[in-house]
FISE-10009 format. One record per residue: residue in one letter; y, x, z negated of N, C-alpha, C, O in turn. Coordinates in steps of 0.05 Angstrom, whole numbers, plus 32768, in hexadecimal, padded with zeros to 4 digits. Atoms other than C-alpha are relative to their C-alpha. Layout:
// FISE-10009
aYXZYXZYXZYXZ...
***
This chain:
// FISE-10009
m7FF780177FF07FF781F27E487FED7FFC80177FE5800F8024i801280077FEA7FCA81CE7E7A80107FFD801980257FF08019s7FF380047FE77FDE81D37EC27FFB7FE480097FE57FD98006t8003801C7FF77FEB818E7EDE7FF07FFD801A7FEB7FE78023s801080017FE77FC481A17F1D7FE280027FFA7FD27FFF800Cc801C7FFD80077F8281AC7EF77FF37FE47FFF80017FD07FFDl800E801980017F4D81767EF47FF67FFB7FE37FEE800E7FD5l800A8008801B7F3B81507EB47FED7FE980057FEE7FDB8019a801280167FFE7F03811F7EA8800C7FE87FF080157FEB7FDAd7FF78018800E7F1780D87E977FEB7FFA7FEB7FD37FF77FF1p8013800480167EF780CB7E537FF07FE680037FD97FE47FFAa800D801A7FFE7EE680837E647FEC7FFF80177FD67FF38015t801180037FE87EC8808C7EAA7FF2801A80077FDE801A8015g800B7FE67FF87EB980D77EAF800A800A801B800380208023a7FF57FF97FE67EDE80D87EF1801480177FFD802480177FEAa7FEC7FEA80007F0581177F01801A7FF6800C801A7FE88020e7FE680067FF67F4F810F7F0B801380177FF8800E80257FE5s7FED7FEA80067F8B813E7F0C800C7FFB7FE4800F7FE47FDBa7FF38002801A7FAC814C7EC980197FEF800380207FDF7FF2r7FE8800F7FFB7FEC81307EE77FFB7FE28000800A7FD27FF4e8007801D7FFE7FCB80ED7EF77FF77FF67FE480007FE07FDCr800A8008801A7FA880EA7EB380177FFD7FEC80197FEA7FDEi7FE9800280127FE880F97E8D80127FE98007801C7FDB7FF5g7FF180177FF7800D80C67EB77FF57FE67FF680037FD47FEDr800D8019800A7FDA80907EA680037FFD7FE280077FE77FD8l7FFD8001801D7FDE80A37E5C801C7FF77FF980207FE87FE6l7FE480088006802A809D7E5D80047FE2800580127FD57FF6l7FFE801D7FFB802480587E7D7FF37FF07FE97FFE7FDB7FE0e800E800D80177FF380447E45801180017FE7800F7FEF7FD6l7FEF7FFD80188025805C7E1180197FF0800180267FEC7FECe7FE7800E7FFE806080347E2B80047FE97FEC80187FE87FDEp7FFC8016801480547FF57E018003800A7FE480127FFF7FD4h7FFF7FF5801B8049801E7DC3801B800F7FFB8026800D7FE5a7FE77FF28002808680497DD080177FEC7FFC802A7FF17FECs7FEB8015800380B0800A7DD77FFF7FF57FE380147FF27FD7e8003800A801B80957FEF7D95800A80137FEB8016800C7FD7l7FF97FEB801380A280317D72801D800A80048027801A7FF4g7FE47FF87FFB80E8803A7D908002801C800A8016802A8004c7FFE7FE47FF680D8807B7DB37FFD8001801F7FEF80138029l800080007FE280E180697DFD800F8018800B800780228021d7FF27FE87FF7811280A37E047FED801880017FEE80288015e80137FEA800080DC80D47DF17FEB7FFD80157FE380118021l801380057FEB80AB80B47E20800C8006801C7FFF8011802Da7FF27FFA7FE780DE80B87E588002801E800580008028801Bh7FFF7FE37FFE80E581027E497FE5800B80087FE4801E8018a801B7FF87FF88099810A7E4F7FFC7FFB801E7FF0800C802Bw800280057FE3809D80EA7E94800F801580108006801F8024r7FF07FEB7FF280D4811B7EA87FF1801B80007FF280298014l800F7FE7800180AA81557E907FE7800080127FE08014801El801780027FEE806E813C7EB780098003801D7FFB8010802Da7FF67FFD7FE5809881377EF68009801C800680048026801Ca7FF67FE47FFB80B7817C7EEE8003800D7FE5801680077FD6n7FFE7FF2801A80AA81A87EB2801780137FFF802580178013g7FE97FEE800380DC81DA7E988000801780148016801E801Ea80017FEA7FED80C482127EC580087FF6801C80178004802Ac7FF8800C7FE580CB81E57F03801E7FFC8001802A80028015r7FE380058000811181D07EEF800F801A80018024801B800Fq7FF27FE68000812682187EE17FFF800D801C801380178025r80027FF57FE5810C822F7F2580137FF18014801F7FFD8025a7FEF80107FEE813281F67F47801E80087FFB802D800A800Ev7FE57FF880078172820A7F228006801C800D801B80208019v7FFC7FE67FF4816A82537F3880037FFE801E8014800C8029a7FFE80037FE3815F823E7F80801B7FF4800880267FFC801Dr7FE6800C7FFA819F82147F7E801880107FF7802C80118005r7FE87FF4800D81CD823C7F507FFD801D7FF9801080297FF0g80047FE4800681AF82817F487FFA80047FE27FFA7FF27FD2v80087FFA801B819C82A57F0880177FFA7FEC80127FEF7FD7r7FE98006801281E282A07EEA80027FE27FFB80077FD97FE5g8000801D800281E082557EF87FEA7FF67FED7FEE7FE37FDFl801680078012819D82527ED4800880047FE380037FF47FD2l7FF87FFA801C81BA82737E9680147FEB7FF680127FE27FE0e7FED8015800781F382417E967FF27FE57FFB7FF87FD77FE8w800F8019800281C382077EA17FF07FFF7FE67FF07FEB7FD8l80107FFF80198196821E7E6880117FFD7FE8800A7FEF7FD5a7FEE8003801781D182247E3980097FE37FFD80097FD87FE7d7FF8801C800181E881DE7E4B7FEA7FEE7FF67FEE7FDD7FE5e80188010800881A281C17E437FFA80047FE37FF27FF17FD5t80077FF9801B819781E47E0180147FF47FEC800C7FED7FD6e7FEB800A801281D981CC7DE37FFF7FE27FFC800A7FD87FE9r8000801D800281CB81837DEF7FEE7FF67FEA7FD77FFE7FE8p800F8008801881B581617DAF7FEB7FEA80067FD87FE77FF7n801080187FFC819481237DCE7FED800580187FF6800C802Ei80147FFC7FEB815481277DF780067FEE801880017FF6802Fq7FFA80137FEA816B80EB7E218016800B8012801780058029e7FE97FF67FF081AA81107E387FF8801880118007801F8023q80077FE97FF18184814C7E537FFA7FF9801D7FED7FE58022t800280067FE3818681507E9E7FE8800D800B7FDC80208000s80157FF37FF1815181607ECF800B8006801C801F7FFC8024i7FF87FF97FE58156817E7F147FF57FEB80137FDD7FE58013g800980157FED815381487F4A7FFF7FE57FF280027FE47FD9e8003801A800B814980FF7F407FE37FFB7FFA7FD37FF5800Cl801C80038008810880F97F187FFB7FE47FF77FE47FDB7FF7d8004801A800A811380B47EFB7FF57FED80157FFF7FED802Cg800C80137FEE80E780807F1B7FED800D80147FE27FFF8025a80117FF27FED80BF80B57F3F7FE37FFA7FFB7FDB7FF37FE4s801C80038003807680AD7F4C7FF5801C7FFB7FF9802E800Bv800A7FE58008805280E77F2A7FE27FFF80027FD57FF07FF3g801C7FFF7FFE800C80F67F407FF47FE580077FDD7FDF7FFEg800A801A7FF9800580B07F5D80047FEB7FEA7FFC7FD47FEDv7FFB80128016801B80907F1B801E7FFC7FFE802D800F7FF9e7FE380048000805F806F7F1C800A7FFE7FE37FFE7FF27FD2n7FF38001801A808D807A7EE1800F7FE67FFD80267FE48007r7FF3801A8002809D80327ED0801780007FED802B7FF27FF1e7FEA7FFF801480C980447E95801A8007800C802E7FFA8007s7FE77FF77FF580FD80697EBC80087FF28019801F7FF58022s7FF9800E7FE780FA803D7EFA800B7FE47FF980147FD6800Ba7FF6801B8008810E7FFF7ED2801E7FFF800080297FEA7FFA
***
């Protein structure tokens, strides 16, 4: 897995930018295609992962609810059948991630 704090080269310009910014721009580029293909829920999930990956969410749960709370949270998250129903820690929808606004979830 690539750390979102590392730098990547933009293939078109060669300019260095953070992985978080590059991934955010790619997600924006994918929005019209995701809409056409009927997979906006999966794209919204990618935005949530970019804002706070699983490790970040787990650390936030431990800070708020302790290790036992983490185990309960993991069980709840794992039992949910639909990706759209899975929760994240904090309000991530509509958040600006790496300077790139998540238009999908802010609509």
